[in-house]
N, C-alpha and C positions, 0 to 999 in steps of 0.2 A: 660648088660648096654644098655639103650634105645638108639636107632638110631645108634648103632655101634660106639660109641664115642672112639676115641684113647685117653685112660686115661693117665694122668700125675700124678705122686706122688711128692708132694712138701716136701722138708726138709728145715726147718729154724734152723740155727745153730748160736746162739749168741744173745746178747741182742739188739744191733742195728739192726740185722736181724729181731728180734721180732718187733721192731718199724716199719720197712718197711713192714714186713708181716702183721701186724695189719692193716695198711692202705690198703694194697693190698686186704686183705680179706673183709674189709669194703666196698671197691669199687666193688668187685664181688657181695657182698651181696646187695648193692644198686641197681645193675643192675638186680637182681632177682625180686625186688619189681617194677613191672611195672604198673603204674597207668592205670586205664581203659580207660582214654582218651588219652593215649600215642600216639604220631604221628609217632614216628620212628618204622619201621617194626621190629617185634621180630625175633629172630633166627639167626642173623649173627654169633654170638659167641655161642658155645655149652658149657653150664655150666657143663655138665656131664664129660667134660675133667678134671676138677679140683675138682668136688664134687662127693660124693658118697651117695647112698640111704641106709637107715638102718631102724631099727625098735626098739623101746624101749621095755623093759620088759613088758610094759602094752600094747603093740601092736600098738602104734602109729608110723607112718612113719616119718622119719627124713631125713634131707638133710645137710650133714656136709662136711667140707673141707677134702679132701684126703691129710692128712697132718701129718708129724712127726716133732716135735718141741723140741729142746734141749736148755736148759738155766740153770742158776745157782740158788743155794738156795737163796731165798729171792726176786726172780724176778717176782713172780706171784701176789704180793700184796694180794687182796681179792679174786682172781680167784682160785678156787679149781683145783688141778691137774687132777682130774677125770672129770672136767667140771661140768656144772650144768644142762645138758639136760636129762641124764638118767644114771643109775648106770650100771656098768659093772659086770657081775657075777664073773669073774675071779679076778677082783680087789676088790670085796666085799665078798671074800670067808670067811667062818666061821673060827674062831680061834680054833685049835685043842687042844692047851695047856689047861689043867684042873687045873694047880696050881694057886698060888697067882699071881695077875696081878697088875701092877703099872701103872697108867695113867699119862702121862706128856702132858700138854697143853701149846702150844705157844700162846702168845698174838695175837689176831686177828687184821688184818689190817682193818681200816675203809674203807668202800666201797666208791669209788669215786662218788660224786653227779651225774656225768654224767651217770654212769652205773646204778644208781637208776632209772634215766629217761628211760634208755634202757630197764630195766626189766618191767617197767610200760607200755612201748610201745609194748613190746613182749607179755605181758599177765602176768598171775600169776601162781604160783605153786599150783595146786589144792590139795585137801586133799588126793587124791589118788596117788599123786606124779607125775602127768602128766603135762608137760608144753604144752601150745598152741604154736605151731611153724608154721613157714610159709609153704606154699605148695611147692611141688616139681614141677619143670617146665613142666613135662610131664602130668600134670593134676591131679596128686594124691594129697591127703591131703586136708587141709582146704582151703577155697577160698583165692585168693590173696588179700592182703590188698589194699585198694584204698586210693586216696587222701582224701576222706571224712572220713576215719576211722583211718588213720595213725597219731598219735599225732606228732606235730612238735618237733623234738628232741632239746635238749639243745646243745649249742656249748661249748665243754669243753674249759676252760681257760688254758693257757700255765702253770700257776702256779699249776694247779690241776693235771698235768700229771707228774707222777714220774717214772712210768715204762709202758711198752707197753700194759700191761693187763688193764691199767686204761681207755683205750679208744677202746678196741676190742669189737665190737658189735656182733660178730658171736659165736654161740655155737660150741664148739668143741667136737669131739668124745673122750671118755675116753682113747683111745690108742694114742691120739695125743701128749700129753705132757710128755716129759721124763726129769726129773730133775737130775742135777748133784749135789749131796748133798755134795761132798768133797770140793767144792769151794764155795765161797760167792760172791754174786752180790754186796753188800754193804760193806763199810769199807776198811781199808788198808791191813788187814791180810787175808790170805787164798784166794787170788785172782788168777784167771786163766789169767796169763799175758804173758806166753811164749809159742811158737810153740810147744816145746817138751812136755810141760805139756798136751796140747791138744792131741797130738798123743798118749801119754800114757793112756789117758782116755779110748780109744777104744782098748787098749791092755788088759785092765782089763776084765775078764770074765763077771762080773756083768753088765757092761754097753754095752759090745759088744753083749751079749746075748739078752739084753733088746731091743737094736736097731734091731737086726736080727729078733726077734719075731715080732716086730711092722712092719717091712718090709714085712715079710711073710704074716701077717694078711691082709695088704692092697693090696699087689701084687697078692695074690692067688684068690682074688675076682674080679680082673680085667679080662676083655675078650680080650682087644686089647691094652695092655699096651705099649705106645710109649717111655716112658722113665721117667726121674727124672729132676725136676728143683730145684737147691739148692741155697738158700739164705744164705750166710756165712760171718760172720765178718772176715775181713782180718787183723785188727790192733791189735787183742789180741790173746789169746791162742786158740780161736775157729778156727784159721786158721789151726792149727794142727788137730783139730777134723774133719774139712772139708776134710783135706788131707786123713785121715784114712777112712772117710766115702765114699769118691769117689773111693778109692782103692777097698773097699768092694763091692761097686756097680758095678764097672767095672769087678771084678772077678765073682760075683754071677749072674749078669744080662748082660752078654756079648751081644752085638748087640743092646742094647737099648741106646737111646740118654741120655746124661748127660750134661745138661747146667747149669753152675755154675756162679752165680752172686756174685763176691767178693765185699763186702760192707764196705765203710769207712765213719765215721761221717764227719761233716763239717769241715771247716778249724780249725786248732789248733794254739796255741801260744807256742813259745819256752819258756823254763824256768824250765822244769822238765826233765833233761837229760836222766834219765833211761826210762821214759815213751816214750820219743821221739825216743830213739835208739831201744827200744823193738818194737815200731810201725813199724819202718823201717825194722827190721829184720823179724818180723812176716809177713809183706806184702810180702817181697821178697821170704821167704820160702813158704808162702801160694801160691803165684802166680805160682811158679815153680812146686810145687807138685800137685796143683790142675789141672794145664794144662796137667800134665802127665797122669791123670786118667779121664779127662772130654773130651766130644766131643767139647765143646766150653766154654771158660772162659772170663768173662767181668768184669773188675773192675768198680765199680760205686761209685762216690763221687761228692759232690758239692765243694770240694777243688780243687785248681788249679794244685796240684802236689802230686806225691806219695813220694817225697823225704823229706829231713829234712828242706828245706827252705819253710816256709809258703807262700802261694800265695793267693791273694784275692779270695773270694768265686765267684762262677758263677753268672752272672747277667742275669735276664730276664726282658724284658722291661715292662711287665704288672703284675709282681709279686713283692710283699713286704714281704720278709721273714727274719727271724732271723737265720743266719747261725750257731749260737751257740746252737740252740735248736734242739735236735734230732726229736722232734715232727714235726717241720717244714721241716727239711731236708729229713726225711724219707718219708713224704707225696709226695714231688716232685719226689723222686726216684721211689716210688711206681707207680705214674702216668706214668713215663717213661716205667716201666716194663709192666704196663697194656697195653701199646701201642705196644711195640716192640715184645711182646709175642703173638700178635694177629695171626700170620701165622699158628701156631700149635694149636690154639684154635678155628679155624673157623668151623662152621657147614658144610659148602659146600666147597669142594676142598681144604682141609687143606694141609699145607706143614708140613711134619713130622719134629720132632726135629732133627732126624738124617740128613735128607736132608738140613735143614736150616743150621746146623753146617758144612756139607760138602760144601755148597756153599760159606761159609765165610772162611773155612779153605783153604786159597789160595794156590794152587799148592800142596795140601796135607799137608801143614804145620799147626801146631797148631795155633789157632787164639786167641788173646787177643784183641778183637775188641773194638773200641770206641763205646760207646752208646750215640747216638745223639738224642736230642729232641728239636724241634723248636716250640715256643709258639706264634710266630708272625714273619712275614717276610719270605723271601725265603732263603737268605744267609746272614751272614755265619751261619752254624750249631752251636749250643750251646753244647759243649762237656760236658758229665757227667762222664768221665772216668779219670779225673785228669791227662790228657795228654798234657796239655798246649794249646798254641795258635794253632788253626787248619789251619791257613792260610799257604799256600804253601805246604801242604801235598799231597800225592798222595793216592787216594782211589783205592783199588784192587777189592773189592767186597762189596755190601751192600744190605740190606733188608729194605725197606722202607714202612711205614704205614701212611696213612693219614685217619683220622677218625673225624666224628662229624659234617660234613657239609651236609646241606640239599641237596637233589638231584637236585633242581633248581639251585644251586650254582656250581655244578660239572663242567660244561663247562665254568663257569666264574671264576674258581679257579685261572687260570693263570693270568687272567686280574686283579683280586683282589690283587694278589701278586706283579705283576709288575707295577700296577698303570696305565696300558695302557688304553686309551680311543680312540675309533674310531667313526668318523661321517659316516653316511650313504653314501654308494658308494665308500668309502675308500678301496683300496686293502688290503687283509689280509697280515699283516706283516710277518707271519711265519706259518708253518704248524700247530703249536699248536692251532691257532685260528680257524682252521677248524675242530678240534676234536669234535666228537659228543657225547662222553661219558667222564666222569671224569677219568675212568681207562686209556683211551687213553691219556688224558691230562698229567697225572702223569707219565705214561711210556715214552711218548715222551719227556717230559721235562727232565727226568733223562738221557735219551739217548742223548739229545741235549747238556746238561751241561757237561756230562762225558761219551763220546762215547766209551771209552776203558774199562769202568768199568762193571763188571758183576753185573747186578741189577735185583732185584725182588721187585715188588710193589703190595700193596693191598689198596683198598679204601673201607671204611666202612662208613655207615651213623650213626652207633651207636656212640654216644659221650662217653667221659670219665666222670663218675659221680664224683662229688666233694661235695656231701652233708655231713653234720656233721656226724661223728667227724672230717672230713677233715678240717684242720685249714683254716680260712678265710685269704687268702694271696693275694687276687686279687684287682687290681686297680678299682676305682669306675667308670672308663671309659668303663667297660665291662657290657654286658647285662647278663640276667640269663643264657643264652646259651653260655656265654663266648666269644661273638663277640663284636667287637668295636662298641660303640653307635655312631649314627649320631648326637644326641642331648645331652642335659645335663644329668647327672647321674640320674637314676630313684630311687636309694636306694634299689633296689631288690638285694638279695644275689645271687651270681653265684652258679648254681646248677649242670651245666655240662659244659665241655669245648671241643673244637675241638683240636686235637693234631696231629702234624706232627713229627714223630719219625723215627729213623733209627739205625740199627746196621751196623757198617762200619769196615771193616778190612783195615787198612791204614798204611802209612809209619810213622805216628806219634808214633807208638810203637817202632820204631827203636831208636829214641831219648829217649823216656820215659824209656824203659828198660835199655838202655845203661847208662843213667844218674843214674838209681837206682843201677846198678852194680858198677859204679864209686864211689858212696857214701859208698857202702859196703866195698870196698877195703881199705878205710881209717880207717875202725874200727879194733880195737884190741879186739876180742871177749873175751879174757882172762880177760879184765876189768870188764866184766859183768858176774860175777860168777853165778848168779842165772839163767841166760839163759843157761849156760853150765850145771848147776845142773839139769836142766829140761830135759836133755837127748840129747842135741845138742853139737856136737864136732867141732873143727876147721875144720877138714876135710869135714864136712857136709857144712860148709859155703863155702869152696873152690868149692865144687860141685855145690852149688846153683849159685855162681858167673859164673861158666862155662855154666850152663844152661841159665842164664839170657842173657849172651853174645850170645849164640847160637840162642835164641828166637829173640833177637834184630836184628841179621843178616837176619832173615827171612823176615823182614819188611823194607829192604833197598829200595830206590825208583828207582833203576835202571831198564832199560828195560828187563834186563835178567830174572827178575822175571815173565814176561809174558809167558815164555816158559813152 
């Protein structure tokens, strides 16, 4: 692997995880296309951490995500399971049977108009079966596309997005997609709705062996594998799939980092008791089991609560999004992930996944940290972990990333945030104003605001790309670079944004997990026969309740925790 990159293997488990993952990979892909007149310096983030080089059967080099993706039958729409980039010899093996064959064809899904535009932008499939693909960042492959040659892509409409594959712009390796055929994505029958169902999937030799084969394929080609990042649905049966997958990873790859992002769609409405109860149970079972096998677990949601009572969606001052649309919610969560995962994706002096998890696992305790992202202003942070109002909480440890500000603004960052103005000759009001670098400003600011908190900070000039198919959620008061305009709106679309984000281990988890446990104690699991039929027993619920209470106690705000 070029440059000795510390590789990461990504697992996406579930359909909402697919939405978040599609936006995530589109953002990584947008960062690879660097115009020839780009002003930001290249190389702050190392794409080899997430991507792998390969070669088609025709000898053309490729650059695809190091990814294993699991979803249900009917979730791919027009996307082929083997991908469209090149064929895999093992998946395309000749049929040995010489007897009579019967062919069954399913009706083809119409291709999303947005993806038609994507294919025309990427090139065409030549008569010899070769795609023209983008170059590899180390200089191999065809020339980089430039602003002069890259067609302006269509912006997909919300109504055209039915599944995550409707807006995925990235070619996947044939060994990336693993379909669970025994459950359906659409319809009311044959759904993967309970934690026990998900656990049972990876107890079946067929699916377990398929996952192990794909893991071995990707892991064995890595030189310096640092670990696994897992995007996993919490609200449905994929919480059980994630539990078994992390258990497998912990057993097979001891010592590697396992960072798990437990994903929930936007706010919901009461009215379907079974779905609401199942969501509560799946979330509780998922959090407990995932935390037992992961280095770090973080729930991510734009809803304000993990419990049964609906809360208003998270508000951002310069975003206009529809919280009922997975296409919108997943875009915001992917942007948060693209920022808070920066430390272990840096080209220079990266923080390994294991070290990041160790820092946030306060006093050796398992961490279910708040993920915080701020799109404007300094405080309060805007929580994305459904942990309620962040005011009055105590932070124990945090990893902070500020990205997307021009170097000329670095020493003015505090001034911009605080609104301070000084006339010539006025004494500096604080040590922050004497800082000579942005790194100093950020580090000293965190120390000043929270002197007892263990903090790690990173400052990058590289912004977060939000080009199509990222939905247009931004206020007209923002420039193309995502900064507030001084004058009237220009009408130009926002193409990149600065982001201030943090992973924080805090006392908010004490109340959040405690409240979740209280709601579970009110349930009579025997009323929900199908959840029991899926392999979960009353004793399992009692064990989960005990674990939730134990986890909640780890995040009490008393001074004794500092020992």
